[in-house]
N, C-alpha and C positions, 0 to 999 in steps of 0.2 A: 890181894883178894878181892874179885868182885863185889861190888854192893848189893845187898840184898833186895831184890823185886819186890813191890809190892802190890802187884797185878800181874794178872796170867793170861793170856789172849784169850778173847772169847774161844777161838778155834785155831786150829792150825793145819796147813797142809800137810800132807805127808811127803815130809822133806828128804827122807830117804828116796825116793822116787826121782828127784832131781839129779842132772849131771852137772850143774852148776847152780851154787847157793849165792845170790851178788848180792850182798847189804850195800845201799848207796849211802856214804856218809858225809854229812855239809859240814860237818864241825860243829853244829849247832848243839843246842841243849836236849833235842829231843832226839837227835843221832845218836847220843850217848844209851838213852833209855831203851831206844830201838835196840841197839848193838846186845845189850843184856839181856833183855827179855829173848831175843831172837837167837843168842847163842846158848842160854840156858836151852831152848827147845833143841836146839841142834847137836847139842852134846847128848840129849836123851834120847834123838833119835841115832846117834852112833855116827852122824854124817859130816863131822866138823873137817874133815880132811877135802870136803868138797866147796869151801867158804873159801871165795877170793872178795875182798871189800874192794870198793870203790870210792874215789873222792874226784868229781869233777872239778878241778879248779878253775876258778874265776880270774885267775893270775892279778892285777893291780886292782881289779875291782874287790876284791875280798877284803874282810878286816885283816888289817897286817898284824905282824907283832908289833907290840909298844914296851917301852920302857918307863915306867912311873914309879917316882920315889924309888929308884934305885933298886926296882924288882924289874924282872922281865916277864911277859904275859906273852905266850903263843899266840900266832895268828891262827887263822880259820883252816888253812893248810894243814899245819903241824899239828891242830887240834885232832883232826880226823885219823892222821895215823895214830896219836896216842889212843883215842877211842877203839881202834882196832886192835891194837897192841894189846890194850887194858884187860881186854875178854879172849885172849888167847890166839889171835891170829897172827902167824909168823910177818914177820916184816916184809919177806918176800912174798907175800901174798896177799899185800895191801897195794892198790895201784893208783895212782895220782895221774889222772887223763887231764889233757891240757889242750885246749882248741889250738891248732897250727895253721900255718900258711906255708907258701914256697918263700925262701929266702932269696936275694940276689944272687948268692953262691952255690944255690942248689939244696943248701940244709933247709932243715924246716924253723920257722920263727914263731914264738907265741903270737896269737891273735886274738885279741880283745871282745866280748861280747858287745863292747861301746862303740868299739871300730866297725863291728856287722851293722849296727844298728845305723851309724853314720851312712856306711855304703848303700843299706837297704833304702834310707829315706825315712823309715817309720820306725817307732818304738814298739816293743812287744806289747800285746794285749791279753795274750792268752798262751797256755804251751810252756813246756819246759824244756829250754836249751841243753840245761845238765843231763839230764835223763837221755837226750839224743845223741850227746857224745859218748856216753857211757856205751850206750846202745851200740855204737860204733865199733867201739873198743872190743867188744866182745867178737867180733867178725872172723880174726886168724883162729882163735881158739875153737869157733863154732864151726869152723871149714876143716880143721883138725880133727875133730871128736866126731863129726858128720860121716867122715870116711872112715874112720875106726870103729864107730857103733853100725853103719849100714842105716840109720834113721835121722830123723830131725833131734836136735839137740835140746835137752829140757832143762830150761833155765828159771831158777824164782828170783826175781827183782824183789828187795826188800828195802822198803821205804820209812820213814819217820813221821809220818805224815797224821794229822789228828783231828778229830771231827769239829773240835771247839776252835780251831784256828780260823774258821770261816766257813760260809755257806756252802760255796762248792766243795769244801772238803767233806762236809756233813754229806753230801749226796755219792763219795766216792765209796766204793763198796769196800770190804776190808780184803776179799779175795776176788780175783777176778783174771781171766786171761785177756791178754793186750797183745799178742799178737802169734800166729801160726801160720807156717810158710814151710815151704819142703827143707828149710835148713835149720830151723829153729821153732820153739814154742816155750812162748814166754808168758809165765804167770807173775802176777804182781800180789804180794801180801804187805798189809800194815798191822804189823802185831800190835801196836800201842795206840791204836786208832781210838780207844775207848778211853785213854787216860785223860785228864784234865790238866791245865796248867799248874794248878796248884801241886797236884801229885808228883808234877816233872820237877819242880822247883824243890818238893820237899826230898825226892828221892836224891838231888845233887848235892844234899848236906852230909850224905856219906860214901859219894862216888869216888870211885879210884882216879879218875880224869878231872881236870877242872874245867868249868864252863867258860865260854868267851867272855873276856874283859868288857865286852861292848853292853852287854847285859846290864853291867851296874852303872851308877852317876859317874864315878872315876875307877880306874882298875882297882879291883881289890876291894872294894866297899862291901860287896856281898850283900846289895839291898835290893837287885833286880828294878833299878829304877833307873837303868838306860835305855837301849833299844828294845824291842821286844822280839824281835828276830834277828839273825845273824846271817852268816855268808856273805853274799852280795851286800857290800856296805849302803850302797844307795840303788834300792829296787824298787822297780814300777809297780810293784805288789803292794810296798809297805805303806803302813797308815801315813797320814800327814805329820803325827807326830814324831814318830820314826824317821820319814824324810827329812823334816826340819833339823832333828836332832843330828843326824847323821851329814848332813850339810854343814853343820857347824864342824862338826868333828873331822871331815875331810872337805874344806872348803875349796883347795883346787880342784878335785874331783867336780864337785857339785857346779863349779865354774865352767868346767870342761864340758859336762852334760847341758848345760845351758847354752853353750857354744853350738852345739848339735840341733837344739830346740830353735836357737835363731836361724841358723843356715837354712834347715829342713822344713821349718815351720810346723811341725809336729809338737804335740806335748809330751813330756817324760811321764808324767801321770796323766790316766783316762779322764782325770777329772780338773786337771788345770796342767801349768806350767812350772817347773822348777825356778824358772826365771823370776818369775812372780814371789815365789817361798822365798827365795834367797833376799829379795829386794824387800821384803816384809821383813824376813829375820832380822835386817840389816839397819831399819828404821823404826820398828815398833816392838822387837826385841824376841827371842826365842828361847827352848830350853837350855840351860846352862849345858855348854858341852862336856865340860869336866876336863877332855884331854884334846889337844889338837895334831892330828897327823900332819907331820910337814908335806910329804910326798915331793920331796925333792930328789929322790934317787935318780938312778938311770933306768929303772923300769916303768917310772911315772914318765920321764921322757921320752921315753920309747912309745907310749903311749899316745902322749900329746904329737907326737910325729904322726902314728898310725891314723888317728881320728883326722887330724885336718889335712892329711893326704887323701883321705877319703870322702872330706868334704868339697873337694875339689873335683870331684867328679860328679856325672849326672846320677841322680839318685835310682835305684833298680823299681822301686815305686812311689807312687805318689802320697804325699804323706795322707796319714789318717787322723785329722784334726778331733781334738776332743769333742765329746758329743755335747758339753755344756760350756757354758762359760766359768764355771769354778765355784764352790763354796765361797764365801766371804771368809779372808782369812783372820780377821779380827773385826770388831765393830766399827764400821767405816772405812776398811779398808779389805778391798774386793778385788779377789784376782783379774787383772784388764789382759785380753786376747788380744 
């Protein structure tokens, strides 16, 4: 049975007025809470047959499944599917969306966001690539439904964003229109926008789905002493501590990102380079990773090949260098650009 929610959304849109209800699940701690609150509201509105959940997979960049002390802990994509199923969405109505590009044999092959950054020449500073990938995935359904309905398709995008995650999210309205054209009208709803981080953690004490292992100091510890966020294991928007801890947990991925920095000249974070953070961690210490992902499988090898091939080409844009020289990493150990 779904865990009992402890908050109700302050206001909800008319869910029955939409043709597609599209919760976007990152696999993180907030996604599970959002799905519980959202599906409660959907069932009350009698509109659960209009729900299709989406997970925009970041492939190798996501936190993978790990085995620790003989116990397997699922990765982010698997958790997103579990979150959808736990609250009543049939498996065939959960969609994993993956960024792809044409392969030499004419099929499609996975295309990593890091490869895109390497080809573009810059790391992102704003916006969400994951949301745009999901929006593109709606197109075939929109084309069909618009023809059947004779009007633009009404879509409600549902996200698990919360205001206490940062100043930019405090400014984001709980409900707003984000797109209107002749084919689709897309509104956005943040049903758990008012939830605190502590309330989310408390909810997870009786959740029907596990939270991602990376939130703990070691998988299964239950102490919430790991990274504060999930999904992309090394994210340009993460805190400095999260970046340092994640680099320790995925050193090969951190080194590949540093390789992109060194070739393109742009910094991974807006306030400094991951290259300097790695150097600092290895000489001055960093948070104990608790577990190290070897990243020695064929998927990571394919990512390395893609990224290095992209770095052989001229970048599409000149680097957008960090605006400052970075804060000191420790007493007397400053980032150098």
